[in-house]
C-alpha positions as CSV (number, residue, x, y, z in Angstrom):
1,X,-123.0,38.5,-45.6
2,X,-121.0,35.8,-44.9
3,X,-117.7,34.5,-46.8
4,X,-119.7,31.1,-47.1
5,X,-122.4,32.5,-49.1
6,X,-120.1,34.7,-51.6
7,X,-119.0,34.4,-55.2
8,X,-117.6,36.6,-57.6
9,X,-119.7,37.8,-60.6
10,X,-117.5,35.6,-63.2
11,X,-118.4,32.5,-61.5
12,X,-121.8,32.9,-61.4
13,X,-121.9,33.8,-65.2
14,X,-120.1,30.6,-65.9
15,X,-122.1,28.2,-63.8
16,X,-125.2,29.7,-65.3
17,X,-123.9,29.0,-69.0
18,X,-122.7,25.5,-68.0
19,X,-126.0,24.8,-66.3
20,X,-127.8,25.8,-69.7
21,X,-125.7,23.9,-71.8
22,X,-126.0,20.8,-69.4
23,X,-129.7,20.8,-68.8
24,X,-130.4,17.5,-71.1
25,X,-127.5,15.8,-69.8
26,X,-127.7,12.8,-67.4
27,X,-126.9,13.4,-63.8
28,X,-124.3,10.8,-64.1
29,X,-122.5,12.7,-67.2
30,X,-119.0,13.5,-65.0
31,X,-117.3,14.5,-68.1
32,X,-119.9,17.7,-68.4
33,X,-119.8,18.5,-64.4
34,X,-115.8,18.2,-64.2
35,X,-115.7,20.8,-67.0
36,X,-117.8,23.5,-65.4
37,X,-116.1,22.9,-62.1
38,X,-113.0,23.5,-63.5
39,X,-114.1,26.8,-65.3
40,X,-115.8,27.9,-62.1
41,X,-112.4,27.4,-60.2
42,X,-110.2,29.3,-63.1
43,X,-112.9,32.1,-63.1
44,X,-113.1,32.4,-59.0
45,X,-109.1,32.2,-58.8
46,X,-108.5,34.7,-61.4
47,X,-111.3,37.7,-59.8
48,X,-109.9,37.0,-56.2
49,X,-108.2,39.8,-56.2
50,X,-110.6,42.5,-57.0
51,X,-114.0,41.0,-56.3
52,X,-115.6,40.8,-53.0
53,X,-118.2,38.4,-51.4
54,X,-122.1,38.6,-51.8
55,X,-124.8,36.7,-50.8
56,X,-127.7,35.7,-53.6
57,X,-130.8,37.4,-52.8
58,X,-134.3,36.7,-54.5
59,X,-133.3,33.2,-55.5
60,X,-136.5,30.5,-55.8
61,X,-135.0,27.9,-54.0
62,X,-131.6,27.5,-55.5
63,X,-128.1,28.4,-53.6
64,X,-126.0,30.2,-55.9
65,X,-122.9,28.7,-54.6
66,X,-124.6,25.0,-56.0
67,X,-125.5,24.7,-59.6
68,X,-128.8,22.1,-59.6
69,X,-128.5,20.6,-63.3
70,X,-132.1,19.6,-62.5
71,X,-133.3,23.0,-61.6
72,X,-136.0,23.8,-64.0
73,X,-135.4,27.6,-62.7
74,X,-131.8,27.4,-63.2
75,X,-131.8,29.9,-65.9
76,X,-134.2,32.2,-64.5
77,X,-132.1,32.0,-61.0
78,X,-128.8,32.6,-62.8
79,X,-129.7,35.5,-64.4
80,X,-131.4,37.0,-61.2
81,X,-128.4,36.3,-59.7
82,X,-125.7,37.6,-61.9
83,X,-127.6,41.0,-61.8
84,X,-127.2,40.9,-58.1
85,X,-124.1,39.8,-57.7
86,X,-122.7,42.8,-60.2
87,X,-124.1,45.3,-58.2
88,X,-122.9,44.0,-54.6
89,X,-119.4,43.2,-55.9
90,X,-118.7,46.9,-56.9
91,X,-119.6,48.0,-53.3
92,X,-117.3,45.4,-51.6
93,X,-114.3,46.5,-53.7
94,X,-114.5,49.9,-51.7
95,X,-114.8,48.7,-48.4
96,X,-111.5,46.4,-49.3
97,X,-109.6,49.4,-50.1
98,X,-110.7,51.0,-47.1
99,X,-109.2,48.3,-44.9
100,X,-106.0,48.3,-46.8
101,X,-105.0,52.2,-46.2
102,X,-106.0,51.7,-42.2
103,X,-103.4,48.9,-41.7
104,X,-100.2,50.5,-43.6
105,X,-96.8,50.3,-41.5
106,X,-95.8,53.6,-40.1
107,X,-92.7,55.1,-42.2
108,X,-90.2,57.3,-40.1
109,X,-89.6,60.6,-41.5
110,X,-92.8,60.9,-42.6
111,X,-93.3,63.9,-40.2
112,X,-96.0,62.1,-38.4
113,X,-95.4,60.2,-35.1
114,X,-97.3,56.9,-35.0
115,X,-97.2,53.6,-33.9
116,X,-94.1,52.7,-32.2
117,X,-92.2,56.3,-33.3
118,X,-91.6,58.4,-30.1
119,X,-91.0,61.5,-32.5
120,X,-90.9,62.1,-36.5
121,X,-89.9,65.4,-37.5
122,X,-89.4,64.5,-41.1
123,X,-85.5,64.9,-41.5
124,X,-82.5,62.4,-40.8
125,X,-80.4,65.2,-38.7
126,X,-79.1,63.6,-35.6
127,X,-78.2,66.8,-33.9
128,X,-81.5,68.1,-32.9
129,X,-84.0,66.4,-30.7
130,X,-85.1,63.6,-32.6
131,X,-82.7,61.1,-34.3
132,X,-83.3,59.1,-37.8
133,X,-84.6,56.6,-36.1
134,X,-87.4,58.3,-34.7
135,X,-86.5,57.9,-31.2
136,X,-85.9,61.1,-28.7
137,X,-82.0,62.4,-28.6
138,X,-80.4,61.5,-25.0
139,X,-76.7,61.5,-23.9
140,X,-74.9,58.5,-24.6
141,X,-76.4,57.9,-28.0
142,X,-73.5,58.6,-29.7
143,X,-74.5,61.9,-31.5
144,X,-73.8,65.7,-30.1
145,X,-77.4,67.5,-29.8
146,X,-76.7,71.1,-30.4
147,X,-77.4,73.5,-27.8
148,X,-77.5,70.6,-25.3
149,X,-74.6,68.3,-25.3
150,X,-70.9,69.5,-25.6
151,X,-70.0,65.8,-26.6
152,X,-71.4,62.4,-27.2
153,X,-69.2,59.4,-27.8
154,X,-71.8,56.7,-26.8
155,X,-69.8,55.2,-23.9
156,X,-69.8,55.4,-20.1
157,X,-65.7,55.9,-19.8
158,X,-64.7,59.1,-17.7
159,X,-61.5,58.6,-18.5
160,X,-61.5,59.8,-22.5
161,X,-62.2,63.3,-23.7
162,X,-66.2,63.1,-23.3
163,X,-67.4,62.4,-19.9
164,X,-70.9,60.2,-19.2
165,X,-73.0,63.4,-18.7
166,X,-71.6,64.3,-22.3
167,X,-70.0,67.3,-21.0
168,X,-65.8,67.5,-22.0
169,X,-63.4,66.2,-19.8
170,X,-61.7,68.9,-18.1
171,X,-59.1,69.4,-15.2
172,X,-61.3,69.5,-11.8
173,X,-64.2,67.1,-12.9
174,X,-62.8,64.5,-10.5
175,X,-62.2,62.2,-13.6
176,X,-58.5,61.5,-14.9
177,X,-58.3,62.2,-18.1
178,X,-55.9,59.4,-19.8
179,X,-53.2,61.0,-21.4
180,X,-53.6,64.5,-20.2
181,X,-53.9,64.7,-16.5
182,X,-51.9,62.7,-13.8
183,X,-54.4,63.6,-11.2
184,X,-58.2,64.8,-10.4
185,X,-59.5,65.2,-7.7
186,X,-62.3,67.8,-8.4
187,X,-61.1,70.5,-6.2
188,X,-59.1,73.5,-6.1
189,X,-57.3,72.8,-3.3
190,X,-53.5,73.3,-3.6
191,X,-52.6,72.0,-0.5
192,X,-53.4,68.3,-0.9
193,X,-51.7,65.8,-3.3
194,X,-53.2,66.7,-6.7
195,X,-53.1,70.5,-7.7
196,X,-55.7,72.8,-9.6
197,X,-53.4,72.0,-12.6
198,X,-54.4,68.4,-12.5
199,X,-50.4,67.6,-11.7
200,X,-49.2,65.6,-8.6
201,X,-48.2,68.0,-5.6
202,X,-44.5,67.7,-5.5
203,X,-41.4,69.5,-3.6
204,X,-40.8,72.8,-5.3
205,X,-44.1,73.4,-7.0
206,X,-44.7,76.5,-4.7
207,X,-47.6,74.8,-2.5
208,X,-47.3,73.5,1.1
209,X,-48.3,70.1,0.9
210,X,-50.4,69.3,3.9
211,X,-48.9,66.4,6.2
212,X,-46.2,66.1,3.8
213,X,-44.4,69.4,3.7
214,X,-43.5,71.9,6.0
215,X,-42.5,74.6,3.7
216,X,-42.2,74.8,-0.2
217,X,-40.5,78.3,-1.5
218,X,-40.7,77.3,-4.7
219,X,-37.3,77.4,-5.4
220,X,-34.0,75.4,-5.5
221,X,-32.0,77.4,-2.9
222,X,-30.8,74.7,-0.2
223,X,-29.7,76.8,2.6
224,X,-32.4,79.4,2.9
225,X,-35.4,79.0,5.4
226,X,-37.0,76.3,3.2
227,X,-34.5,73.4,1.9
228,X,-34.7,71.7,-1.1
229,X,-36.6,68.9,0.2
230,X,-39.2,71.1,1.6
231,X,-38.5,71.2,5.2
232,X,-37.9,74.1,7.0
233,X,-34.6,74.9,8.4
234,X,-33.4,72.8,11.1
235,X,-30.3,71.0,13.0
236,X,-30.3,67.5,10.5
237,X,-31.2,69.0,7.3
238,X,-27.5,68.7,6.0
239,X,-27.3,72.0,5.8
240,X,-25.1,74.3,8.2
241,X,-26.7,77.1,9.2
242,X,-24.5,79.6,11.3
243,X,-27.7,81.9,12.1
244,X,-29.2,79.1,13.9
245,X,-25.6,78.6,15.8
246,X,-25.0,75.3,14.1
247,X,-21.3,74.4,13.9
248,X,-22.0,71.4,11.8
249,X,-24.7,69.5,10.4
250,X,-24.5,65.8,8.6
251,X,-28.2,65.2,8.5
252,X,-28.2,62.2,11.0
253,X,-28.9,61.8,14.5
254,X,-25.6,59.8,15.5
255,X,-24.0,61.2,18.2
256,X,-20.6,58.9,17.7
257,X,-19.3,60.6,14.9
258,X,-17.9,63.6,14.7
259,X,-21.3,66.1,14.3
260,X,-23.5,65.5,17.4
261,X,-27.2,65.4,16.8
262,X,-27.3,68.8,18.3
263,X,-25.2,70.1,15.1
264,X,-22.2,70.4,17.8
265,X,-19.1,69.4,17.1
266,X,-18.0,66.2,19.2
267,X,-15.3,66.5,21.9
268,X,-14.7,64.9,25.0
269,X,-16.8,65.8,27.7
270,X,-19.9,66.1,25.8
271,X,-21.3,62.7,27.3
272,X,-21.1,60.5,23.9
273,X,-18.3,58.4,23.0
274,X,-16.8,59.3,19.6
275,X,-16.1,55.9,17.5
276,X,-12.3,55.5,16.8
277,X,-11.3,58.9,19.2
278,X,-12.5,58.0,22.7
279,X,-12.9,55.1,24.6
280,X,-15.3,56.2,26.9
281,X,-17.2,59.9,27.7
282,X,-19.4,60.4,30.9
283,X,-19.4,63.9,30.2
284,X,-19.4,65.7,33.4
285,X,-18.8,62.5,35.6
286,X,-15.3,61.9,33.8
287,X,-12.8,61.6,36.9
288,X,-9.5,60.8,36.8
289,X,-9.4,59.3,40.7
290,X,-12.8,57.1,40.5
291,X,-13.2,56.6,37.0
292,X,-14.7,54.7,35.3
293,X,-13.9,57.4,32.6
294,X,-11.1,59.6,32.8
295,X,-11.1,63.4,31.9
296,X,-9.1,62.5,28.7
297,X,-12.1,60.0,27.6
298,X,-9.6,56.8,28.3
299,X,-10.8,54.3,30.2
300,X,-9.8,54.0,34.3
301,X,-7.9,50.4,34.5
302,X,-10.3,49.3,37.3
303,X,-14.1,49.8,36.7
304,X,-15.3,50.1,39.9
305,X,-14.4,46.4,41.4
306,X,-14.1,45.1,37.6
307,X,-10.3,44.4,37.1
308,X,-11.6,44.1,33.0
309,X,-9.9,40.8,33.0
310,X,-6.3,41.8,34.2
311,X,-4.2,39.8,36.7
312,X,-1.0,40.7,38.8
313,X,0.8,38.4,36.2
314,X,-0.5,41.0,33.6
315,X,1.3,43.9,35.0
316,X,5.3,44.7,35.0
317,X,7.3,43.0,38.0
318,X,4.9,40.4,39.3
319,X,4.4,37.0,38.6
320,X,1.1,36.3,40.5
321,X,-1.2,37.3,43.6
322,X,-4.7,38.9,43.8
323,X,-4.8,41.8,41.9
324,X,-7.5,44.6,43.4
325,X,-9.0,47.8,42.4
326,X,-8.2,51.1,44.3
327,X,-10.3,53.7,42.9
328,X,-9.0,54.0,39.0
329,X,-6.1,52.4,39.4
330,X,-5.3,48.9,40.5
331,X,-4.6,47.7,43.9
332,X,-1.1,45.2,43.6
333,X,-0.6,45.0,47.3
334,X,-1.4,41.2,47.2
335,X,0.6,40.6,44.0
336,X,4.0,38.6,44.3
337,X,7.1,37.8,42.6
338,X,7.9,35.2,44.7
339,X,10.9,31.9,43.8
340,X,9.1,29.1,42.7
341,X,9.8,26.5,45.4
342,X,12.0,23.5,44.3
343,X,9.8,20.5,43.6
344,X,10.4,17.2,41.8
345,X,7.5,14.8,43.4
346,X,4.1,13.7,42.0
347,X,2.6,16.2,40.1
348,X,-0.9,17.1,41.1
349,X,-3.4,19.1,39.9
350,X,-2.9,22.9,38.5
351,X,-4.3,25.2,40.7
352,X,-3.4,28.1,38.6
353,X,-0.2,30.4,38.8
354,X,-2.1,33.4,38.6
355,X,-3.2,33.1,42.3
356,X,0.4,32.3,43.2
357,X,-0.3,28.4,43.7
358,X,3.1,26.6,43.4
359,X,3.1,22.8,44.0
360,X,5.8,22.3,46.5
361,X,5.5,18.5,47.5
362,X,4.0,15.5,45.9
363,X,3.7,11.7,47.3
364,X,2.4,8.5,45.8
365,X,1.3,6.5,49.0
366,X,0.5,2.7,48.7
367,X,-1.0,0.4,51.2
368,X,1.5,-0.5,54.2
369,X,4.4,1.4,52.7
370,X,6.9,3.9,54.1
371,X,6.1,6.5,51.2
372,X,5.7,10.1,53.1
373,X,8.7,11.2,55.1
374,X,8.2,12.8,58.3
375,X,9.6,15.9,57.4
376,X,7.0,15.9,54.5
377,X,7.1,19.8,54.3
378,X,10.2,20.9,53.9
379,X,10.5,22.2,50.8
380,X,7.3,24.1,51.7
381,X,8.7,26.7,53.8
382,X,10.0,29.3,51.8
383,X,10.0,32.8,53.1
384,X,7.8,33.9,50.3
385,X,5.0,32.0,50.8
386,X,2.5,32.6,53.6
387,X,-0.4,30.2,52.9
388,X,-0.6,26.1,52.4
389,X,-2.9,24.1,50.3
390,X,-3.0,20.5,51.1
391,X,-4.6,17.9,48.8
392,X,-5.1,14.3,48.7
393,X,-7.0,11.6,46.2
394,X,-6.9,8.8,44.0
395,X,-5.6,11.2,40.8
396,X,-5.8,14.3,39.8
397,X,-9.6,14.2,38.4
398,X,-10.6,12.8,42.1
399,X,-9.5,14.9,45.0
400,X,-10.4,17.0,48.0
401,X,-8.5,19.8,49.4
402,X,-8.0,22.4,52.4
403,X,-6.7,26.3,52.2
404,X,-4.6,27.2,55.2
405,X,-4.2,30.6,55.8
406,X,-0.8,29.8,57.5
407,X,2.5,28.3,56.7
408,X,2.6,25.9,59.4
409,X,5.5,23.9,58.4
410,X,7.2,27.0,58.6
411,X,5.6,29.0,61.2
412,X,4.2,25.4,63.3
413,X,1.0,25.5,65.1
414,X,0.2,27.8,68.2
415,X,-2.2,25.0,70.0
416,X,-3.4,21.6,69.7
417,X,-5.2,22.1,68.1
418,X,-5.1,25.3,66.5
419,X,-8.3,26.3,65.1
420,X,-9.8,28.5,62.6
421,X,-6.9,28.2,60.0
422,X,-9.0,26.5,57.3
423,X,-10.4,29.1,54.7
424,X,-11.5,26.4,52.1
425,X,-12.4,22.6,51.9
426,X,-13.8,21.6,48.5
427,X,-13.2,18.6,45.6
428,X,-11.8,19.0,42.1
429,X,-15.2,20.5,41.2
430,X,-15.1,23.2,43.5
431,X,-18.0,21.5,45.7
432,X,-17.5,22.5,49.5
433,X,-17.0,19.7,52.2
434,X,-17.5,20.1,56.0
435,X,-14.8,20.0,58.4
436,X,-14.3,21.2,62.3
437,X,-11.7,23.7,61.0
438,X,-8.9,22.2,63.5
439,X,-5.3,21.2,62.9
440,X,-3.6,19.2,65.1
441,X,0.2,18.3,65.3
442,X,2.4,15.9,67.7
443,X,4.9,19.0,69.4
444,X,2.8,21.5,67.2
445,X,4.9,20.9,64.2
446,X,3.3,18.6,61.5
447,X,6.8,18.4,59.6
448,X,8.4,15.9,62.9
449,X,5.3,13.4,63.5
450,X,2.1,12.7,63.1
451,X,-0.6,15.2,62.5
452,X,-4.7,15.9,62.0
453,X,-6.1,17.9,59.4
454,X,-9.8,19.2,59.8
455,X,-10.4,17.5,62.8
456,X,-8.7,15.1,65.4
457,X,-10.2,11.5,63.9
458,X,-7.9,8.5,63.5
459,X,-7.7,6.0,61.0
460,X,-11.3,5.7,59.3
461,X,-11.3,6.4,55.3
462,X,-14.5,7.8,55.8
463,X,-13.8,10.5,58.4
464,X,-14.1,13.9,57.1
465,X,-10.4,14.7,57.8
466,X,-6.8,14.0,56.9
467,X,-4.5,12.4,59.3
468,X,-0.6,11.8,58.0
469,X,2.1,9.5,59.5
470,X,-0.1,8.0,61.9
471,X,-0.4,4.4,62.8
472,X,-2.8,3.6,59.7
473,X,-2.7,1.6,56.7
474,X,-1.8,4.3,54.8
475,X,0.7,6.9,56.1
476,X,-2.1,9.7,54.0
477,X,-5.2,8.2,55.6
478,X,-8.9,9.2,55.5
479,X,-8.5,11.7,52.6
480,X,-11.2,14.1,53.9
481,X,-13.7,11.1,53.8
482,X,-13.6,9.8,50.3
483,X,-13.5,6.3,51.2
484,X,-10.9,5.7,49.3
485,X,-10.1,1.9,49.2
486,X,-6.6,1.9,47.7
487,X,-3.4,3.7,47.0
488,X,-3.5,7.6,46.9
489,X,-2.0,10.6,46.7
490,X,-0.8,13.3,49.0
491,X,-0.1,16.9,47.1
492,X,1.2,20.3,49.0
493,X,1.0,23.7,47.6
494,X,2.1,27.3,48.9
495,X,1.1,30.8,48.1
496,X,2.3,34.5,49.1
């Protein structure tokens, strides 16, 4: 039967009574109709929980759900309907109870796995295979399953007491238990950085740490075959091992201290310069005759041709000269101790007393003036001096000079000109200039008449020679080609 054609038994009865009571009323009487309707609604509401719907059968043209006040068969129809409804209502109640039992929610713990339950063992024990939420026990659920798990802390942290496999954290499992283990490499190898006790490898633990230690005898005896640094006994370990032939061991490779890197005492001739003790040490090359290091490990004064900054003036008995080396010692044959010449003229450039250049003459030469005497080199004839240096220029900062390897004031010239006596020709900066290397003098005596130095050219300030006491504007003319247009100086020096 359809839900729209059903009505409960109490409603039908009330409807019939209402129809009988109002059969004589006018269809427009709203009072009786409203009362019947109200009663029917009330009855229907109060009996709804127990009654089921039914369809009225056997009606003679009148619908049980609508009361027709004008129907002549109302009473008969109502009675028939009431009888039929009573029977069908009982059957509908049984059907409703059955539906209610089938749709009931599953209850976890009733021992029946149904609905969304994966298991139901009827208890609340969380240490068996089924939890009290009717789900299967598993590692990580926070409950220790007896006979299956050793622990279950409900997390994935492998540094606490329980691994994420629900096994107890133990040394060798490859996980470092915080506060318990310092290392855990998951193996039993005691030659790596982590021992099988889950402690870091260290010198003295009795195990040789591969690539780090060369030995480990597990003791603190430092002078046995294995030192306390876990190094095999050897030169340089700081322990003197006489059995190995060591005379010393200062634990370093410094060969300049008292103990060599070979663990032998330092000594002259070992080839190493001992700081603060030796000046040199060429080992087997030490030689008193040739040097540069003597057999007592002191330096030869001369190092080959290196004078080590020494000059003749640094040696006793000499004032100047050219010091040289002769094997291990000095060659002083060119050193001298001459008596300086008497000089009170115009002071010229300083050519250095170390080379024994002493000024013996100095003149200021003005235009058309008799400033340079014929015997201008008299003070330069000393017996101690064999060389001359003649300089001419506008001042001590601008000049040229030549060096003559013969004292021609004292020994005169051998020819007119004499060639090859000039060994140097330079300016104030040491820059060379060119000459013909000739010296002329009237009567071969430059101290009594005219003379020409460098070549034989006459007056001409651009000529590269010097002419003295010639018939020129200046008595010191040309000045080796400097082109001087005014007054100038003439200086003379002597050296042994």
